[in-house]
N, C-alpha and C positions, 0 to 999 in steps of 0.2 A: 606714345613714350613706351619703350620696350620695359618689359618687366623687371624690376629689380631682383637680383639674387640675395638672399638674406641667408648667411650660413652660421652655425653654432661652432665656436672654437672655444677650446680650453686653453687659458693664458694663465699661468701660474695656478692658483687655487681658484679662479674665478671661470664661472661660465660666461660666456660673451656673445650675443647675437652682433654680428659684424655684416654690414652693407656697403657698397659704393667702392670707387677706386681708391687703391692703395696711393698714397700721395695726394690724395685731394685735401681740402681742409677737413679738418677733425670735428665732428659734432658727438658730444656724449650725453646720452640719455640715462637718468638717475630715476628709478622706480620709486614709489612710494611704499609704507611699511607694510601694507597688505598685498604686495603684488609681485612681480619680477620682470625681467627685461622683456619677456613676450607681450606685455602689455604696451609696448610701443611699435606693435607691427605696423600700424597705419604711418606713424613717422619715419619707420625704417624704409618703407616703401616710397614715402614721398620725397626724403632727402637723399636717399641713397644714391639718387643720379650723380648729384653735383659734390656730395660730402662723403667722407669716410665716417660711416657711422657706427658708434658703438653703444650696445644696450646691455650693460652687465646685469647678471644676477648678483645683488649685495652677497657679500660673505655672509653664511648662514642661511641662505635663501636658494630656493630653487634647485640648480644643478650645481651650484657653487659648494666649496667645502665648508665646514663649522669652523667657527673660530676656537682658538684653544683658551680664550679668555674674553670678556666683554670689551669690545674695541672702543666704545665710546664715540662720541662724534668726531673727534680727532682721528680716531682709527678708521672709521669709515671713510673720512675724506682723504686719508693718507692711502687707504687702498685703490682710490683713482688715481692717485699718483703714481703707484707702484704699476698699475695697469698700463698707463700710458708710456711710462718707461720700458715696459716690457715690448711694447710694439712700436718703440722709436718716435712717438709724438711727443714734440716739445710743448705744443699749445692747443687748446681747443676751444669750441664754443660749448657751453654746459647747458643742459634743460634739465630741470629737477621738478618732479612732480611729487607735492606733499611733502613726506618726509626725504624723497630725493633732493627737494629744494633746499632743505635744511643742511643737507649734505654739501650740496653745491654751494651753498652760502659759506660753510665753513671752510671748503676747499678754497673758495676765491679770496678768502681772507687768508689763508695760511700760504697759498700759490699764487697771489695775484698776476705775477709775470705770466703765467701758465694759460690765463682766461682770456680769450678774445672777447667774448660776449656772455651774458648769463642771462637764462631765462629761469623766473620762479612761477611755477604754475600750481594753482590751488594749495599754495605752501603757507608756511607760518613762520615766527620766529622763532619757534620751540614752544614746547607745552612748559617750559619752566616759567614761562610769562604769569602762570596763574597756578597756585598752590592745588585748586582743585582739579584741573587739567593735568596736573602733573601726577596727582594720585591716580586719578583715572587711567592716566596712560600706565602707571606703573602695575596696575591691576589685570592687564591684557594678558600677560605670559599667565597667570593662574586661571584665567577665563579660558585660555585655549586648551590648557591641560586639563580643565574640567570638561569642556565639550567635545574636543576632538576638532580637527581641522576643518571638515566637511560642515558640522552643525556650525560650528562658529564662523566659517565663510558665509554660509547662508544667512545667518543673523546679520550680519554686518553688511553685505553687499547692497541691500536696497538703499541704505544711507549713502553709499557713495556716488549715487545716481539721481537724476531729477524725477520727480513723480511721474513724468511723461516718459520715461525710459522703457523700451519695450521689453517683455519678459525675458525675451532670448539674450538681450545684452545683460540684464541681471544675472541670468544663470551663467552666461559667459565670464562675468565679473567674478562670481561667487567660485566657479571651478578654476578660475587661475589663481585665485587668493588660496583655496586649498590645497592645490599643487605647489604652491609656494612658500607657504609658511611652515616653520616647525619649530620646535624647541631644541636648542636654547637661543636659536638666532633670532627669533620673534621677541622674546623678552629681552634679548640684549639691544635691540633696536628700540624697543619701548622705553628702556631706561636712558637711552642715549637722547631721546626725544624730551623726557621728562627734566632730564638734567641740563636742557640747553635754552638760554634766553639770548638772543642776537640782538635785541633791542639796542644796547649801548654801542654794537659794532657795526650797525648798518651804514652809518655814515662815513667808514673806512672804505666802501666798496667803491672804487673807481672805474671800473670798466663798464661798457654800456650794459645796461640792465632793462629787460622787458618783465614786467610782472601781469600774470594772465590768471584770471579766475573764472569758474562757472557762475553764472549768474544766480543760480540755485544751489549753490553748494552750501550744506548745513554743517559739514566738517571743519573746514576752514573758510568761513563765510567772508564775503567781498570786503567787508570791513578790515580784516585783517590784512587782505592784500592791499588794500588802500593806505593802510599804517606803513606796510613795508615800501611801497611806491614813495610814500612821502619822506621816509627816512633814508631811502637809498638816493644820493645825489643824480639828478638828472634821469631817475627812472621813469620810464612810459608804463602807463597802467591801461589793460584792455579787457573789458568783462565781454565773457562769450555767452551770448543769450541762450535759453534753452538748455543749459548744462549744468549739471552737479559738480561733485567733487572729483571724479574722473573725467574731465572735460576733453583729455585728449583721447579717450575711447568713445564717448557719448557724441561729441561734436567734433571729428576729426578734421574735417574740413574747413570750418572756421579757425580751428586750433593751429593747424599747420600754415593755413594763409596768414595769420597773425605773425608766426615766428618766420615765415618766409619773407614777409614784407621787412621784418625786423630786421633780419640778416642781410637782405638785399640793400638795406638803406645804409648798412654799414660798409658794404664792398662800394655802394656808390660814393660814398663820402670818402673813403680812402683813394678812390680812384679819381677823384676831382683834381684837376689841374688847373692853374691860371690859364685862361682864354687867351688865344691870339686874335688879334684883329685882322680879318680878311677886308680889304678895301676893293675888292672885285665887285662887279654888278650882282646883285642878288637877284637871279634868275627866278627866285621861289615866290618872290613877292606877288601877291595877286593881282592882276591888271583889272579886274572888274571892282573898283572902289565901291560902288554901290551896294555890291553883294557883301563886300567886307563890311561895310557900316551896318547893313541888315544882320549881319551874325553877331555883331558887337553891341547893339542898343537893346535895352529894355525899358519901356515906357511905362510912367505910370498908369496909364490907362489899361494896359495889358498885365498888370498886376493883380493878385487875388489874396484877400484876407484869408488866411487859413486859420480858423479857430479850432480845427478839430487835432492838428498834429501834436499839440499839448494838451488836448483836452483830459486826457487820463489824471491831469494834475487837479482837476476840480474834484476828485474822489476826497481830496483833503480839504476842499471848501471851495464855493465859488469864487472867492476873491482869488484864486489862482488862473482863472480862464483869461486867455489873453490871445491875441492874433499875431502870426507871423507872416511878413511878406516877403517874398523870396525873391531876389535878383540874380546873384552868383552863387551856384551850388545849394546845397540843402542844408547849410549849417550844421548844428550838432543837434537836430530835433529828430533825425531819422533818415530814412533813404526816400528820395522824392526825386530819383534819377528819370521816372516816367513822366515828370511834369516837363514838358516841351517847352514851356515858357521861360524856364531857368537857363540863363548863361552858364557853359560849362566852367567850373572852377579849377583853375591851374595851380595857383599859389595861396588862394585865400577864399573865404567865403564871404558873401555881403547880403544882409537881409534886413529890413525894418521889423521893427516891433511895436505893436499897439497895444497899449495897456489903458483900460478905463480907470476913472477915478477910483482909488482905492485898491487897485488890483496889484498883485504882489508876483513877482519873479522869485520862486522859493530858494533858499540857500543849497548851491550845487558847486561842483569843482571840476574843472577841466584840467586834466593832469597832463596833458600832451601839448597843449598850446596856450598862448595869451589871447584874451578876450578884448577888444576895444569897443566902448559905447560912445555914440556921438548924439546929443539930444538935438531933437529938430523942433520939437514944441512940447510944452507942458514943464512939470516940475518933477524930477525924479530922484528919490533918496537912493542912493547906492552904498551898500555896506558891505565890508569885507570882515571875514570871521577868522579867530585864531584856528590854526591847524588842529590843535589838540583840544581845545575847549572852545567850541562853536558859540557857546554865550557870550564870550568875550570879543566884543565888535568895535568897529569904527566907521563911522557914517559921513556921507556928504551930500547935499542937496546941490543937483546940476540942473541947469535951465538951457534956454536956446544957445546953442552953438558951444555948450560946454562938453568936455571929453574926459574919459577916464579909461585907462589901460589897467586890466588887471592881469598879473603875471600868472602863468600855468601853476597849477598846485595850491593856489590860494582860493579858499571857498568864498563864494560872493552871492549877495541877494540884492533885488532892489523892490522899490515900491512907489506907485504914483501918488504923491502928497498933495497933487494939485486937486482944481475942480473941473479940469477938462482932460479929455484924452491925452495920454502922454504917447509922443511918436519919436522914437530913435533909432540910429543905424547901429548894427550888429556885425562886427567884423570879426573874423575868427582866423589865426594864422595857418590854415592847413586846408588843403582843397576838399580833405574826408576826414573831418574831426572825429574823434572818438565820441561816443554818447557820454554826456556827464554823469559823475556819481554825486550821490546824495549822503552828506554826513549823517550821523547819527541824532544830530540836532536839528536837522533840517525837518520841516513839516512832510517831505516826499520821502522819508526814509521808510521803507515798507511798502510805499505805492508802487504797483506794476504796470507797466504799459500794457495797452490792448485789453 
């Protein structure tokens, strides 16, 4: 791949980093409250080959002009519309990180016909969801005035990354912040966050939406992204392992890959047409039927009970120890592509789960796919949990040849209530499902893998 050229342009009062061919689909990157468009260097280079990528410095930030009055969150959203109008772009996909995600949300609410797709990364509904958070946000302008940009940035930068982030990255994030923020722009941005609570409006977002969050984000923790994903109709949630609040800078490869898959899936969906039936002889059909069968059969004797893949859950108690027996794909327990016994997954995954008497599958949620359980042996109590209050539940005990289908986004748990080992099939409706999330009421909340 040839190097992507990134240019800085002045468009109206905004300074904008631009990459990619004119006329290509537009992708707008909106930075967080302590950053600028330069924080998206890895995304500009990744997507600048096929997209017209714009990464503006928000008004009052970086190389952009200062506003003559506090814009409010509506004003920041409108500035994106002004930018798109100035360059002749009618619609775009939006990626917003942190405060940029709040701006992107407001833009999508005000200009829904101009948003082809929405990515909210390490973001929030706004600091107005909690009076203490709002008050802390409003203090930021005074703290910047007291400390100065360099000292303030050095103090805040470590919180924006995981504890494992290299010192050089922490220094780079601090330097970017020190160069980007100033008064009154930073105080105006903080006030826009403090005054915003999008909770009641997220159900009005109708465009395809991806919610991303670093697993180690302590500024906008994963539970906040989970709430956003649950409130936005049809939203997908993906957690970036080993990343803090600035996942796009700390783990750019998985961050970019998640966005790339999301955008590609929308393109594939739009390009899908009704297939025509070709009655000519299919010359691609394998002629060696024995080899075909060998590649499609997984025998019971060749399976292995894997007690380790979910072994981390035993940190919460031995009752959470259980075994996965994989047939097609890895399921949602991790990456087992190196296991040559597994048949390749094309449309779904299929495994067995073995629960000793009294064993528990903890409350968890699959936001991207439905999950089906089919009992082969024993008695299993399946429970679904309320999405807002996980202590509110409904349960059914299922036995031999009973089945339950749990929709995406509904927390579920299970328990062997019989006196013998319970064995059941688990079918997940995607070849590579995301790892599950654990609500705050789950025994796994706060338990880490590895």
